[in-house]
LUMMAR-66613 format. One record per atom (N, C-alpha, C): residue number from 0; residue in one letter; atom name; x, y, z. Coordinates in nm, 3 decimals, m for minus. Example, Ala and Ser with C-alpha at 12.3 -4.5 7.8 and 13.67 -1.06 7.14 Angstrom:
# residues 2
{lovex 0; kolgu A; semar N; X 1.319; Y m0.569; Z 0.780}
{lovex 0; kolgu A; semar CA; X 1.230; Y m0.450; Z 0.780}
{lovex 0; kolgu A; semar C; X 1.320; Y m0.330; Z 0.780}
{lovex 1; kolgu S; semar N; X 1.285; Y m0.225; Z 0.708}
{lovex 1; kolgu S; semar CA; X 1.367; Y m0.106; Z 0.714}
{lovex 1; kolgu S; semar C; X 1.290; Y 0.003; Z 0.787}
# end
This chain:
# residues 88
{lovex 0; kolgu M; semar N; X 0.083; Y m0.120; Z 0.000}
{lovex 0; kolgu M; semar CA; X m0.007; Y m0.006; Z m0.010}
{lovex 0; kolgu M; semar C; X 0.084; Y 0.117; Z 0.006}
{lovex 1; kolgu P; semar N; X 0.053; Y 0.222; Z m0.085}
{lovex 1; kolgu P; semar CA; X 0.149; Y 0.340; Z m0.093}
{lovex 1; kolgu P; semar C; X 0.117; Y 0.410; Z 0.025}
{lovex 2; kolgu M; semar N; X 0.253; Y 0.469; Z 0.072}
{lovex 2; kolgu M; semar CA; X 0.243; Y 0.559; Z 0.197}
{lovex 2; kolgu M; semar C; X 0.238; Y 0.710; Z 0.143}
{lovex 3; kolgu V; semar N; X 0.177; Y 0.792; Z 0.244}
{lovex 3; kolgu V; semar CA; X 0.165; Y 0.926; Z 0.236}
{lovex 3; kolgu V; semar C; X 0.235; Y 0.987; Z 0.353}
{lovex 4; kolgu K; semar N; X 0.330; Y 1.084; Z 0.335}
{lovex 4; kolgu K; semar CA; X 0.431; Y 1.126; Z 0.436}
{lovex 4; kolgu K; semar C; X 0.356; Y 1.252; Z 0.497}
{lovex 5; kolgu K; semar N; X 0.334; Y 1.235; Z 0.638}
{lovex 5; kolgu K; semar CA; X 0.265; Y 1.333; Z 0.718}
{lovex 5; kolgu K; semar C; X 0.363; Y 1.390; Z 0.832}
{lovex 6; kolgu S; semar N; X 0.336; Y 1.511; Z 0.863}
{lovex 6; kolgu S; semar CA; X 0.400; Y 1.574; Z 0.982}
{lovex 6; kolgu S; semar C; X 0.290; Y 1.596; Z 1.090}
{lovex 7; kolgu I; semar N; X 0.336; Y 1.533; Z 1.207}
{lovex 7; kolgu I; semar CA; X 0.263; Y 1.560; Z 1.329}
{lovex 7; kolgu I; semar C; X 0.331; Y 1.611; Z 1.434}
{lovex 8; kolgu S; semar N; X 0.249; Y 1.676; Z 1.542}
{lovex 8; kolgu S; semar CA; X 0.320; Y 1.743; Z 1.658}
{lovex 8; kolgu S; semar C; X 0.246; Y 1.662; Z 1.771}
{lovex 9; kolgu V; semar N; X 0.346; Y 1.632; Z 1.858}
{lovex 9; kolgu V; semar CA; X 0.300; Y 1.561; Z 1.994}
{lovex 9; kolgu V; semar C; X 0.350; Y 1.625; Z 2.113}
{lovex 10; kolgu T; semar N; X 0.304; Y 1.613; Z 2.227}
{lovex 10; kolgu T; semar CA; X 0.356; Y 1.667; Z 2.355}
{lovex 10; kolgu T; semar C; X 0.484; Y 1.595; Z 2.391}
{lovex 11; kolgu D; semar N; X 0.558; Y 1.650; Z 2.485}
{lovex 11; kolgu D; semar CA; X 0.686; Y 1.594; Z 2.535}
{lovex 11; kolgu D; semar C; X 0.659; Y 1.447; Z 2.594}
{lovex 12; kolgu K; semar N; X 0.533; Y 1.450; Z 2.673}
{lovex 12; kolgu K; semar CA; X 0.499; Y 1.325; Z 2.727}
{lovex 12; kolgu K; semar C; X 0.459; Y 1.203; Z 2.631}
{lovex 13; kolgu Q; semar N; X 0.388; Y 1.252; Z 2.537}
{lovex 13; kolgu Q; semar CA; X 0.353; Y 1.158; Z 2.421}
{lovex 13; kolgu Q; semar C; X 0.485; Y 1.105; Z 2.334}
{lovex 14; kolgu A; semar N; X 0.580; Y 1.194; Z 2.323}
{lovex 14; kolgu A; semar CA; X 0.698; Y 1.166; Z 2.249}
{lovex 14; kolgu A; semar C; X 0.766; Y 1.055; Z 2.325}
{lovex 15; kolgu E; semar N; X 0.781; Y 1.091; Z 2.477}
{lovex 15; kolgu E; semar CA; X 0.847; Y 1.003; Z 2.563}
{lovex 15; kolgu E; semar C; X 0.778; Y 0.872; Z 2.555}
{lovex 16; kolgu W; semar N; X 0.647; Y 0.860; Z 2.548}
{lovex 16; kolgu W; semar CA; X 0.571; Y 0.736; Z 2.549}
{lovex 16; kolgu W; semar C; X 0.605; Y 0.656; Z 2.397}
{lovex 17; kolgu I; semar N; X 0.605; Y 0.737; Z 2.299}
{lovex 17; kolgu I; semar CA; X 0.646; Y 0.664; Z 2.188}
{lovex 17; kolgu I; semar C; X 0.770; Y 0.615; Z 2.176}
{lovex 18; kolgu K; semar N; X 0.877; Y 0.689; Z 2.219}
{lovex 18; kolgu K; semar CA; X 1.019; Y 0.622; Z 2.236}
{lovex 18; kolgu K; semar C; X 1.014; Y 0.487; Z 2.339}
{lovex 19; kolgu A; semar N; X 0.944; Y 0.506; Z 2.440}
{lovex 19; kolgu A; semar CA; X 0.939; Y 0.380; Z 2.531}
{lovex 19; kolgu A; semar C; X 0.878; Y 0.268; Z 2.457}
{lovex 20; kolgu Q; semar N; X 0.762; Y 0.284; Z 2.360}
{lovex 20; kolgu Q; semar CA; X 0.724; Y 0.175; Z 2.285}
{lovex 20; kolgu Q; semar C; X 0.824; Y 0.116; Z 2.199}
{lovex 21; kolgu I; semar N; X 0.901; Y 0.201; Z 2.136}
{lovex 21; kolgu I; semar CA; X 1.011; Y 0.153; Z 2.042}
{lovex 21; kolgu I; semar C; X 1.103; Y 0.076; Z 2.133}
{lovex 22; kolgu A; semar N; X 1.162; Y 0.154; Z 2.237}
{lovex 22; kolgu A; semar CA; X 1.262; Y 0.074; Z 2.307}
{lovex 22; kolgu A; semar C; X 1.220; Y m0.052; Z 2.381}
{lovex 23; kolgu S; semar N; X 1.089; Y m0.068; Z 2.398}
{lovex 23; kolgu S; semar CA; X 1.051; Y m0.204; Z 2.451}
{lovex 23; kolgu S; semar C; X 1.039; Y m0.307; Z 2.338}
{lovex 24; kolgu G; semar N; X 1.067; Y m0.265; Z 2.212}
{lovex 24; kolgu G; semar CA; X 1.056; Y m0.363; Z 2.102}
{lovex 24; kolgu G; semar C; X 0.917; Y m0.392; Z 2.040}
{lovex 25; kolgu H; semar N; X 0.818; Y m0.320; Z 2.105}
{lovex 25; kolgu H; semar CA; X 0.676; Y m0.330; Z 2.049}
{lovex 25; kolgu H; semar C; X 0.678; Y m0.284; Z 1.902}
{lovex 26; kolgu F; semar N; X 0.760; Y m0.186; Z 1.885}
{lovex 26; kolgu F; semar CA; X 0.747; Y m0.110; Z 1.729}
{lovex 26; kolgu F; semar C; X 0.897; Y m0.084; Z 1.689}
{lovex 27; kolgu G; semar N; X 0.911; Y m0.080; Z 1.562}
{lovex 27; kolgu G; semar CA; X 1.051; Y m0.036; Z 1.508}
{lovex 27; kolgu G; semar C; X 1.076; Y 0.090; Z 1.485}
{lovex 28; kolgu N; semar N; X 0.949; Y 0.189; Z 1.478}
{lovex 28; kolgu N; semar CA; X 0.990; Y 0.310; Z 1.460}
{lovex 28; kolgu N; semar C; X 0.855; Y 0.400; Z 1.497}
{lovex 29; kolgu E; semar N; X 0.866; Y 0.513; Z 1.500}
{lovex 29; kolgu E; semar CA; X 0.751; Y 0.623; Z 1.527}
{lovex 29; kolgu E; semar C; X 0.647; Y 0.580; Z 1.430}
{lovex 30; kolgu S; semar N; X 0.665; Y 0.579; Z 1.309}
{lovex 30; kolgu S; semar CA; X 0.547; Y 0.565; Z 1.216}
{lovex 30; kolgu S; semar C; X 0.462; Y 0.443; Z 1.256}
{lovex 31; kolgu E; semar N; X 0.538; Y 0.320; Z 1.280}
{lovex 31; kolgu E; semar CA; X 0.468; Y 0.207; Z 1.323}
{lovex 31; kolgu E; semar C; X 0.379; Y 0.231; Z 1.453}
{lovex 32; kolgu V; semar N; X 0.407; Y 0.308; Z 1.536}
{lovex 32; kolgu V; semar CA; X 0.338; Y 0.337; Z 1.668}
{lovex 32; kolgu V; semar C; X 0.213; Y 0.415; Z 1.617}
{lovex 33; kolgu V; semar N; X 0.223; Y 0.516; Z 1.552}
{lovex 33; kolgu V; semar CA; X 0.101; Y 0.592; Z 1.502}
{lovex 33; kolgu V; semar C; X 0.019; Y 0.518; Z 1.396}
{lovex 34; kolgu R; semar N; X 0.062; Y 0.424; Z 1.309}
{lovex 34; kolgu R; semar CA; X m0.022; Y 0.358; Z 1.235}
{lovex 34; kolgu R; semar C; X m0.100; Y 0.267; Z 1.304}
{lovex 35; kolgu E; semar N; X m0.059; Y 0.195; Z 1.423}
{lovex 35; kolgu E; semar CA; X m0.121; Y 0.098; Z 1.500}
{lovex 35; kolgu E; semar C; X m0.220; Y 0.181; Z 1.577}
{lovex 36; kolgu L; semar N; X m0.206; Y 0.290; Z 1.641}
{lovex 36; kolgu L; semar CA; X m0.317; Y 0.367; Z 1.696}
{lovex 36; kolgu L; semar C; X m0.406; Y 0.401; Z 1.614}
{lovex 37; kolgu I; semar N; X m0.373; Y 0.436; Z 1.488}
{lovex 37; kolgu I; semar CA; X m0.477; Y 0.471; Z 1.390}
{lovex 37; kolgu I; semar C; X m0.579; Y 0.350; Z 1.341}
{lovex 38; kolgu R; semar N; X m0.514; Y 0.233; Z 1.334}
{lovex 38; kolgu R; semar CA; X m0.578; Y 0.111; Z 1.303}
{lovex 38; kolgu R; semar C; X m0.674; Y 0.078; Z 1.439}
{lovex 39; kolgu E; semar N; X m0.617; Y 0.098; Z 1.542}
{lovex 39; kolgu E; semar CA; X m0.705; Y 0.041; Z 1.660}
{lovex 39; kolgu E; semar C; X m0.836; Y 0.138; Z 1.676}
{lovex 40; kolgu R; semar N; X m0.802; Y 0.279; Z 1.636}
{lovex 40; kolgu R; semar CA; X m0.928; Y 0.368; Z 1.647}
{lovex 40; kolgu R; semar C; X m1.014; Y 0.340; Z 1.533}
{lovex 41; kolgu Q; semar N; X m0.976; Y 0.301; Z 1.403}
{lovex 41; kolgu Q; semar CA; X m1.047; Y 0.266; Z 1.284}
{lovex 41; kolgu Q; semar C; X m1.148; Y 0.140; Z 1.331}
{lovex 42; kolgu I; semar N; X m1.085; Y 0.056; Z 1.389}
{lovex 42; kolgu I; semar CA; X m1.167; Y m0.077; Z 1.440}
{lovex 42; kolgu I; semar C; X m1.261; Y m0.034; Z 1.549}
{lovex 43; kolgu R; semar N; X m1.232; Y 0.045; Z 1.623}
{lovex 43; kolgu R; semar CA; X m1.325; Y 0.065; Z 1.755}
{lovex 43; kolgu R; semar C; X m1.441; Y 0.151; Z 1.684}
{lovex 44; kolgu E; semar N; X m1.416; Y 0.252; Z 1.585}
{lovex 44; kolgu E; semar CA; X m1.518; Y 0.316; Z 1.523}
{lovex 44; kolgu E; semar C; X m1.622; Y 0.242; Z 1.438}
{lovex 45; kolgu E; semar N; X m1.563; Y 0.115; Z 1.397}
{lovex 45; kolgu E; semar CA; X m1.652; Y 0.033; Z 1.326}
{lovex 45; kolgu E; semar C; X m1.745; Y m0.061; Z 1.389}
{lovex 46; kolgu E; semar N; X m1.731; Y m0.042; Z 1.530}
{lovex 46; kolgu E; semar CA; X m1.824; Y m0.134; Z 1.618}
{lovex 46; kolgu E; semar C; X m1.952; Y m0.083; Z 1.612}
{lovex 47; kolgu T; semar N; X m2.050; Y m0.143; Z 1.600}
{lovex 47; kolgu T; semar CA; X m2.180; Y m0.074; Z 1.602}
{lovex 47; kolgu T; semar C; X m2.228; Y m0.075; Z 1.748}
{lovex 48; kolgu P; semar N; X m2.335; Y 0.023; Z 1.773}
{lovex 48; kolgu P; semar CA; X m2.399; Y 0.023; Z 1.926}
{lovex 48; kolgu P; semar C; X m2.447; Y m0.120; Z 1.957}
{lovex 49; kolgu A; semar N; X m2.488; Y m0.201; Z 1.867}
{lovex 49; kolgu A; semar CA; X m2.563; Y m0.329; Z 1.904}
{lovex 49; kolgu A; semar C; X m2.441; Y m0.414; Z 1.940}
{lovex 50; kolgu E; semar N; X m2.334; Y m0.413; Z 1.874}
{lovex 50; kolgu E; semar CA; X m2.229; Y m0.509; Z 1.912}
{lovex 50; kolgu E; semar C; X m2.147; Y m0.448; Z 2.050}
{lovex 51; kolgu I; semar N; X m2.146; Y m0.326; Z 2.075}
{lovex 51; kolgu I; semar CA; X m2.089; Y m0.267; Z 2.199}
{lovex 51; kolgu I; semar C; X m2.201; Y m0.331; Z 2.327}
{lovex 52; kolgu E; semar N; X m2.327; Y m0.311; Z 2.287}
{lovex 52; kolgu E; semar CA; X m2.415; Y m0.354; Z 2.385}
{lovex 52; kolgu E; semar C; X m2.409; Y m0.492; Z 2.420}
{lovex 53; kolgu A; semar N; X m2.398; Y m0.588; Z 2.317}
{lovex 53; kolgu A; semar CA; X m2.377; Y m0.720; Z 2.343}
{lovex 53; kolgu A; semar C; X m2.266; Y m0.777; Z 2.422}
{lovex 54; kolgu I; semar N; X m2.153; Y m0.682; Z 2.405}
{lovex 54; kolgu I; semar CA; X m2.013; Y m0.719; Z 2.484}
{lovex 54; kolgu I; semar C; X m2.054; Y m0.686; Z 2.628}
{lovex 55; kolgu R; semar N; X m2.113; Y m0.554; Z 2.647}
{lovex 55; kolgu R; semar CA; X m2.153; Y m0.520; Z 2.769}
{lovex 55; kolgu R; semar C; X m2.237; Y m0.619; Z 2.848}
{lovex 56; kolgu A; semar N; X m2.350; Y m0.663; Z 2.780}
{lovex 56; kolgu A; semar CA; X m2.442; Y m0.776; Z 2.846}
{lovex 56; kolgu A; semar C; X m2.358; Y m0.892; Z 2.884}
{lovex 57; kolgu A; semar N; X m2.264; Y m0.936; Z 2.792}
{lovex 57; kolgu A; semar CA; X m2.193; Y m1.070; Z 2.815}
{lovex 57; kolgu A; semar C; X m2.097; Y m1.050; Z 2.937}
{lovex 58; kolgu L; semar N; X m2.039; Y m0.930; Z 2.938}
{lovex 58; kolgu L; semar CA; X m1.944; Y m0.877; Z 3.070}
{lovex 58; kolgu L; semar C; X m2.051; Y m0.886; Z 3.194}
{lovex 59; kolgu I; semar N; X m2.150; Y m0.834; Z 3.186}
{lovex 59; kolgu I; semar CA; X m2.231; Y m0.828; Z 3.313}
{lovex 59; kolgu I; semar C; X m2.289; Y m0.977; Z 3.338}
{lovex 60; kolgu K; semar N; X m2.324; Y m1.041; Z 3.260}
{lovex 60; kolgu K; semar CA; X m2.361; Y m1.190; Z 3.284}
{lovex 60; kolgu K; semar C; X m2.242; Y m1.260; Z 3.332}
{lovex 61; kolgu G; semar N; X m2.115; Y m1.237; Z 3.285}
{lovex 61; kolgu G; semar CA; X m2.004; Y m1.325; Z 3.355}
{lovex 61; kolgu G; semar C; X m1.984; Y m1.275; Z 3.475}
{lovex 62; kolgu E; semar N; X m1.991; Y m1.131; Z 3.508}
{lovex 62; kolgu E; semar CA; X m1.967; Y m1.097; Z 3.662}
{lovex 62; kolgu E; semar C; X m2.086; Y m1.157; Z 3.743}
{lovex 63; kolgu Q; semar N; X m2.199; Y m1.157; Z 3.707}
{lovex 63; kolgu Q; semar CA; X m2.316; Y m1.202; Z 3.791}
{lovex 63; kolgu Q; semar C; X m2.312; Y m1.348; Z 3.806}
{lovex 64; kolgu S; semar N; X m2.254; Y m1.433; Z 3.728}
{lovex 64; kolgu S; semar CA; X m2.240; Y m1.579; Z 3.723}
{lovex 64; kolgu S; semar C; X m2.135; Y m1.628; Z 3.842}
{lovex 65; kolgu G; semar N; X m2.069; Y m1.535; Z 3.892}
{lovex 65; kolgu G; semar CA; X m1.980; Y m1.573; Z 4.010}
{lovex 65; kolgu G; semar C; X m1.847; Y m1.653; Z 3.968}
{lovex 66; kolgu M; semar N; X m1.780; Y m1.718; Z 4.059}
{lovex 66; kolgu M; semar CA; X m1.661; Y m1.765; Z 4.035}
{lovex 66; kolgu M; semar C; X m1.680; Y m1.930; Z 3.975}
{lovex 67; kolgu S; semar N; X m1.595; Y m1.952; Z 3.889}
{lovex 67; kolgu S; semar CA; X m1.610; Y m2.087; Z 3.815}
{lovex 67; kolgu S; semar C; X m1.532; Y m2.186; Z 3.926}
{lovex 68; kolgu K; semar N; X m1.577; Y m2.307; Z 3.941}
{lovex 68; kolgu K; semar CA; X m1.512; Y m2.412; Z 4.012}
{lovex 68; kolgu K; semar C; X m1.422; Y m2.491; Z 3.902}
{lovex 69; kolgu N; semar N; X m1.419; Y m2.446; Z 3.780}
{lovex 69; kolgu N; semar CA; X m1.320; Y m2.532; Z 3.662}
{lovex 69; kolgu N; semar C; X m1.176; Y m2.454; Z 3.693}
{lovex 70; kolgu S; semar N; X m1.085; Y m2.539; Z 3.654}
{lovex 70; kolgu S; semar CA; X m0.967; Y m2.499; Z 3.655}
{lovex 70; kolgu S; semar C; X m0.942; Y m2.417; Z 3.517}
{lovex 71; kolgu V; semar N; X m0.827; Y m2.327; Z 3.515}
{lovex 71; kolgu V; semar CA; X m0.802; Y m2.245; Z 3.403}
{lovex 71; kolgu V; semar C; X m0.799; Y m2.329; Z 3.281}
{lovex 72; kolgu D; semar N; X m0.720; Y m2.448; Z 3.287}
{lovex 72; kolgu D; semar CA; X m0.715; Y m2.543; Z 3.170}
{lovex 72; kolgu D; semar C; X m0.841; Y m2.579; Z 3.119}
{lovex 73; kolgu E; semar N; X m0.925; Y m2.614; Z 3.220}
{lovex 73; kolgu E; semar CA; X m1.071; Y m2.665; Z 3.182}
{lovex 73; kolgu E; semar C; X m1.152; Y m2.553; Z 3.114}
{lovex 74; kolgu I; semar N; X m1.141; Y m2.434; Z 3.167}
{lovex 74; kolgu I; semar CA; X m1.197; Y m2.319; Z 3.099}
{lovex 74; kolgu I; semar C; X m1.165; Y m2.292; Z 2.949}
{lovex 75; kolgu W; semar N; X m1.024; Y m2.303; Z 2.948}
{lovex 75; kolgu W; semar CA; X m0.967; Y m2.294; Z 2.800}
{lovex 75; kolgu W; semar C; X m1.017; Y m2.389; Z 2.702}
{lovex 76; kolgu E; semar N; X m1.006; Y m2.520; Z 2.767}
{lovex 76; kolgu E; semar CA; X m1.065; Y m2.631; Z 2.681}
{lovex 76; kolgu E; semar C; X m1.202; Y m2.613; Z 2.632}
{lovex 77; kolgu K; semar N; X m1.289; Y m2.595; Z 2.744}
{lovex 77; kolgu K; semar CA; X m1.434; Y m2.556; Z 2.700}
{lovex 77; kolgu K; semar C; X m1.441; Y m2.442; Z 2.595}
{lovex 78; kolgu A; semar N; X m1.365; Y m2.328; Z 2.607}
{lovex 78; kolgu A; semar CA; X m1.368; Y m2.225; Z 2.517}
{lovex 78; kolgu A; semar C; X m1.335; Y m2.264; Z 2.363}
{lovex 79; kolgu R; semar N; X m1.213; Y m2.355; Z 2.360}
{lovex 79; kolgu R; semar CA; X m1.167; Y m2.406; Z 2.240}
{lovex 79; kolgu R; semar C; X m1.268; Y m2.503; Z 2.178}
{lovex 80; kolgu K; semar N; X m1.330; Y m2.582; Z 2.251}
{lovex 80; kolgu K; semar CA; X m1.449; Y m2.666; Z 2.185}
{lovex 80; kolgu K; semar C; X m1.552; Y m2.597; Z 2.141}
{lovex 81; kolgu G; semar N; X m1.595; Y m2.497; Z 2.217}
{lovex 81; kolgu G; semar CA; X m1.703; Y m2.413; Z 2.175}
{lovex 81; kolgu G; semar C; X m1.672; Y m2.329; Z 2.038}
{lovex 82; kolgu R; semar N; X m1.549; Y m2.275; Z 2.029}
{lovex 82; kolgu R; semar CA; X m1.499; Y m2.213; Z 1.909}
{lovex 82; kolgu R; semar C; X m1.493; Y m2.301; Z 1.802}
{lovex 83; kolgu N; semar N; X m1.446; Y m2.423; Z 1.818}
{lovex 83; kolgu N; semar CA; X m1.428; Y m2.523; Z 1.699}
{lovex 83; kolgu N; semar C; X m1.560; Y m2.552; Z 1.664}
{lovex 84; kolgu S; semar N; X m1.679; Y m2.579; Z 1.750}
{lovex 84; kolgu S; semar CA; X m1.799; Y m2.616; Z 1.702}
{lovex 84; kolgu S; semar C; X m1.873; Y m2.527; Z 1.635}
{lovex 85; kolgu S; semar N; X m1.840; Y m2.390; Z 1.657}
{lovex 85; kolgu S; semar CA; X m1.925; Y m2.285; Z 1.594}
{lovex 85; kolgu S; semar C; X m1.876; Y m2.267; Z 1.452}
{lovex 86; kolgu R; semar N; X m1.748; Y m2.321; Z 1.411}
{lovex 86; kolgu R; semar CA; X m1.698; Y m2.301; Z 1.280}
{lovex 86; kolgu R; semar C; X m1.763; Y m2.404; Z 1.194}
{lovex 87; kolgu G; semar N; X m1.828; Y m2.507; Z 1.231}
{lovex 87; kolgu G; semar CA; X m1.905; Y m2.594; Z 1.153}
{lovex 87; kolgu G; semar C; X m1.835; Y m2.660; Z 1.028}
# end
């Protein structure tokens, strides 16, 4: 995909955060950091109110269901089976 060169301004604090992201190895350069932030925002804006409400409802249901007696491995196995069965 062709790239368009842009010039942006950030605060000192933002610049330090960007440098820290690069230093941690998450990104190779400043442009990668900015592009990732833009991608995340684009994805968030594509979520419909109905999708957001469905996620909220699922979180509330999960909180209200209490603690599981299953081990972490059992929970993951059940999740994997459910995911694979929905692929049909």
